[in-house]
C-alpha positions as CSV (number, residue, x, y, z in Angstrom):
1,M,0.0,0.0,0.0
2,T,2.8,2.4,0.9
3,L,4.6,1.6,-2.4
4,Y,1.4,2.5,-4.3
5,I,1.1,5.8,-2.4
6,A,4.8,6.6,-3.1
7,R,4.3,5.8,-6.8
8,E,1.2,8.1,-7.0
9,A,3.0,10.8,-5.2
10,S,6.0,10.6,-7.5
11,K,3.6,10.8,-10.5
12,A,2.0,13.9,-9.1
13,C,5.4,15.4,-8.4
14,F,6.5,14.9,-12.0
15,F,3.2,16.3,-13.2
16,F,3.7,19.5,-11.2
17,L,7.3,19.7,-12.2
18,Y,6.2,19.4,-15.9
19,L,3.6,22.1,-15.4
20,F,6.1,24.4,-13.7
21,L,8.6,24.0,-16.5
22,F,5.9,24.5,-19.1
23,F,4.8,27.8,-17.6
24,H,8.4,28.8,-17.1
25,S,9.2,28.3,-20.7
26,L,6.0,30.2,-21.7
27,L,7.1,33.1,-19.5
28,L,10.6,33.1,-21.0
29,L,9.2,33.0,-24.5
30,S,6.9,36.0,-23.9
31,L,9.8,37.9,-22.3
32,F,12.0,37.2,-25.4
33,S,9.2,38.2,-27.7
34,L,8.9,41.5,-25.8
35,L,12.7,42.1,-26.0
36,F,13.0,41.4,-29.8
């Protein structure tokens, strides 16, 4: 049971990390488009 919870938690962690990187790249792209 604990292994299942750990697996789900790691999945959620990777999902949030992916979302964070996605929004971060969008922010950088918008900043670059403003600069150039």
